[in-house]
N, C-alpha and C positions, 0 to 999 in steps of 0.2 A: 504493500500500500504506500509506504514511504517512497519507494522508487517511482511509483506512478505519480505521486504528488510532485516529486522533484522534477519529473519529466514535463508535467504540465506547467510548472513554474518556469523551467528553462524555455519551453516553447513560447510562453507568454512574453518572456523577456526578449526573445529573438524577434517576435512580431512587433513589439513596441519599439525596439531599437531599429529594426528594419524600416518601419513606417517613419520614424524620426529622421533617419538618414535620407530616405527618399524625399520626404516633404521639406526638410530644412537643410538640404545639402549646401555646403558653402559654394560661393560663386567662383566660376572660372572665367578669366578675362583674357581678352586679346586686344592690345592697343593698336588702333589703326594708325596713330601718329608714329608709333615705333616702326611701322612698316616702311617709313620714309617714302611716302607717295610723291609722285611728280606733281608739283604745284603749278597751276596755271591761273592767271587772272582772266575773268570773263565779265562782259558787260554788254549793254545794249548797243555798243559801237558796231557789233557785227551786223546790226540792222540799220545803221545810220545814225544812232544816237550818239551822245557825247558824255555819258556817265563814265567816271574813272574809278580805278581801284589800284591801291599800292600794297604790296607785300612788305611787311616790316620785320626786321631781324628780331629774334627772341631766343633766349637760351633754351627754353623748352616750350613746347606747344607751337601754336600757329597764330600769327597776328596779322591782320590786314585792316586798311582804312579805305573807305569808299566815299565818293561824293556823287550824288545823283544830279542829273541835268534834265530840265523840262523839255529838251529838244525832242524826246521820244514820247510816244503816247503813254507807254507804261515803262518808265525808266527803271533799270535794275543794274546791279554790279555785285561782284563777289569773287569767289575762288572755286577752282575745280581741283579735287585731289584724285588723281588717276592712279589705279593700282595695277595697271598692265593691260595690254591689248590682245595678247594671245589667249587662246582657249585654255591653255595649260595653267595660266596665271589667274583665271577667274576664281573668286571666292564664293563659297556656298553659305549665304547668310542664314539659310534655313536650319543649319546646324546650331545656330545661336538663338536665344530667346528675344533679345532686345538690344537696342543701341543706347549707351549711356553717355551723356554729353555734359561737360562742364564748360560753359562759355559765358561771356559777358559782352554786352554792347553798351558803349558810352558815347552819347546818351542812349537811353533804352529805346531800341527800335526793333520792330518785328524782323525776324530772320527766317529764311526758308532753308530747310534741309531737303536735298533731293538725292535719292539713291538712283543710280543709273545701272541697268543690267541689260543683258542681251535680250532682244525682243524676239518673239515668235509671231510673225505677221500672219494675218488671216490668209489661208490658202497655201502657206509655205510650210515646207517640211523641215527647214533648217533654221537655226537661230541666227539672228542678225546682230553682229557686234559693232557695226558701223553706225546703225541708227538705233540707239538704245531706247528702252522704255523707261519712263520716269515714275518714281514713287515719292510723293512729296508730303510734308507737313510744315506748319508754320508756328513759331512760338517766339516769345520775347525772352532772350537769355539774360539772367540776372546774376550770374556768377555761381549759382547753386548747381548741384548735380541733378540732372533730369533724365529719367529713363523713358524710352519710347519703344514699346513692343511693335513688331512689324505690322500688326493690325491697325496701328495709328497712321500708317502711310496709305495714301491713295493716289490714283492716277489723276493728274491735274486736268482741269477742263481745257486749258489752253493747248495742252499736248494732244488731247483727243480731237480738238478742233483742227489743229495743224495736220493730223494724220488721218482724219476721217474715221476715227475709232469710237466705239461706245464702251470700251473697257473702263470700269470704275475702280477695279482693284485686281491686280495680277501678281499676288505675292508668291505664287509658285515659280515665277520667273526670277526670283531673287537667288536662285541657285548659281547664277552666273553674273555675279556682281562685279562691276568694272570700276566705278568711280562714285564719289560723293561730292556734292556741291553745297556751299553755303553762300547765300547772297541775300541782298536786301529785298524787302517787299515793295509794293508800289507806294509812292509818297503822295500825300494829298496835294502838296505844293510842287513836287518834283525837284526840290532843292535840298533834301535831307543829306546829311553826312554823319558818319559815326566810325568809331574805332571798335573792332571786334577782336576779342581775344578768345581762342579755343585752347584750353589748357589740358583737356582730357577728352578722348574720343575712343570708347571701348566697346567691343562686342562682349556681351555677358550671357552666361547660362549657368545652371546648376552644374557643379563638377560631375562629369559622367562617372568617375570612379566611385564617388559616394552614392550616386543614384543607383548604379548597378549593384554596388555592395548592399544598399538598402533593400533592393528587390530580391537579391539572393537570400539575405537574412529573413525577409518576410516570407518568401516561399518555403524556406527550410522550417521556419517556425510553424507555419500552417500545416506543413507535411507532418511534423511531430505531433501537433494537436490531432490531426486526422488519424494518425497511426494509433494514438492513445485511445481514441474513441472506438476504433475498429477492434482493438485488443480487449477493450472493456466489454464484459458480457452484458448484452442488452437486458434491461430489467423489464419484464412484461408488465403491461398495464391493463387494467380491466376497464374497457370502454362500455358505455351504456348501450345495451342492445346486442352485445357480443356474447357468443357462447364460449365460455372459458371453463376449463377444468380447475375449479377452485381449490381442489385438494393438492394440486401441484404434482411434482415428480414423485414417483414411488419412493417410499422411505427405505433407505439402506440401513438395515439394523446393525451392521457392524460399525456404523459411524456414530460416535457418542452424541454429536449434535443432532443427527437425524432421529436418534432414539428419544432425545428430549423433545423434539418437535412433535413426534408421533404421540407421546404421552400427553402433551399439552392439548393437542387436537382431540384426543379421546376424552380428556377431562372436560373440555369445553362442550362436547356433545352431551355429556351427562348433566351439565349444570346450566345450560343456556336458558332454561325456564325460570331461573332465579331472578326476580325483578330487581334485586339489589346488586346483581353481579356487575362488577366493574373491573377494569384492568388492575387497579390497586388491590381489590379484595381477592381477585383471582390469583394475582402474583403472590400475595401473602400466603394464600392457601398452598401454593406450590413451593413456597420457601425460596423464591427467586426474585431478583430485582425486576420491577415493571419494564424497564427498557429491554432487558434480555428476553422476557416473556413476549413482548411485542415483536421483537426481532425474529424469534423462533417461529411464532405464529405466522408472520409475514412470509417467511421462507416456505412454510408448509402449505399455506392457503392463498398466497398472493394478495391477501387482504389485511387491513389493519384490524386490531382486536374488535373494535365496534362494528366494522363492516362484516366480519365473519359471524359475530354474534347476531346481527340483524338478519343475515342470510338464513341462519338456522331457525330463528324465531318466525320469520315471515313464511318460510316454506312449511314449517310445522303447522302454522295457522292455516295455510292453504289446504293442507291435508285434512285438518279437523273440520274446515268449512264443507268439504266434500263428503266426509265419512261420518260426521257426528251431527246430532240435532241440537247441540249447544248453541246458545245465541252468540252474536258477534262479540259482545263485551266480555262474556265469559271466556271465549277463546282468546281474545286479546290479552286478558289478564293471565290466562293459563300459560301462555308462551313467554311471559315475562314483560309485556308492555304495561306501563302504569298509567298511560294517558291514551284514552280511546281515540281522540282526534289525531294524535301523533301516529297511532297504529294505522288509522285510515289513510293518512297521507303517505306513509311509508309503503303500505300495501299497494296503493294505486300506482305509486312510482315504480314499484318492482313488477307488478303484474298487469298494469295498464287498465285495470278496472277496479271498482270499489269492492270491498269484501262481500257486500250483499249481491252485487252483480256477478261476482265470481261464483257464489253459492248457487245463484239461479242458472248458471251455465252460460251466461252471456260471453261470447268470444272476445278475447282481448284483441286490441289492434295488432296488426302484423308486426309492427316494430317493437311492440312490448313483449311478444311471445319469446323472442330471443333472450331478452333480459330475464324473463321468468324461467326459461329453460336453464339458464345459467345457475339460478338459485336451486332449482330442482336437482340438477346434476350434483351439486354440492350436498344437498340433503340426501340424495340416493346413496352416496358413498358413506354418509354418516348413519344412514338407516337402511340397511339392505332390505329389499323388498318394496321400496318406494317407487318402483318403475311406473306403476299405474298412475301416479300423480303426474308424471311427465306425459303419459299418453293422453291425459285429460286436457292437456294444453295444446294438443295438435289441432289444427284447423279442421 
């Protein structure tokens, strides 16, 4: 028993530890700045505007200054961080959960982040690395760390208009990520300028080593729990309406515990009509602790003390109702019930009909016959020759 308890404790610890490692795995990070991307300045000058942008030197991170000009309808300026043009160099962002950015704009101005990845054009079989698809979001950098899951990015309306596309979000194309852009949003006056500092740009995900370790521990813990349940002998239960042999397995007389159980069952058969019989008084008469008596009776009959006592009383009452002329109250008191209404309720629950209906021969509902047969089988083993009572219950 101790070994089984220790096994369940160990399995529970493994499940809890595995779930914790899986759910709260420490983060794994990859710095995009450390990748030393090729930095390019970009602006509306490619369309004829005159907005400008300057890269500024910094010991760590990336810093640029921009100045928008109203010469273009929607002025913009920023930088492009390219991570390679060959297919072998493309990054798979889907292996990561989110992008974590620490940036500041002085003064505070809206900043767009655009992820560029190889497009798969409608009707084409091959990915296009020359004309990338854009995934965009906009926010105001205030110097704090901000995390963006991939679901926060969407395909911008201007890109869809330029390419005649209806795609709103194509996150599955992030498996061939090429570049990331930071640039200003539209200015109400067209004259905004700001200094942008990007001090951290990281890909973040739960550390796969801890995640898989947690899954392994979780699976191993559940396997141990399942093995423990399989090895544990199932305890039969008595369901309402089921025909069950309430006497249990045949008694093996060379087993001291079985001999004790057999003696208790025999004594209960002889004393069940005592209205004052209780587990305590019965145990005292046996010279045994009540807990031990209850345990031995449960092993022999699959019922608790009171359940076995009621089965004997109710079935004897059914026999007397069919075979004697005594009135119902006399029969109830004769089999050990002290309360007539309690006897009536218990009898109907067991046999599906009231005592008077049972005596009149009214058939019990089909679902109640099984429950009644269960009690009679028990009574038959307690009183050889009681088979005729079971026959009376047949439809």
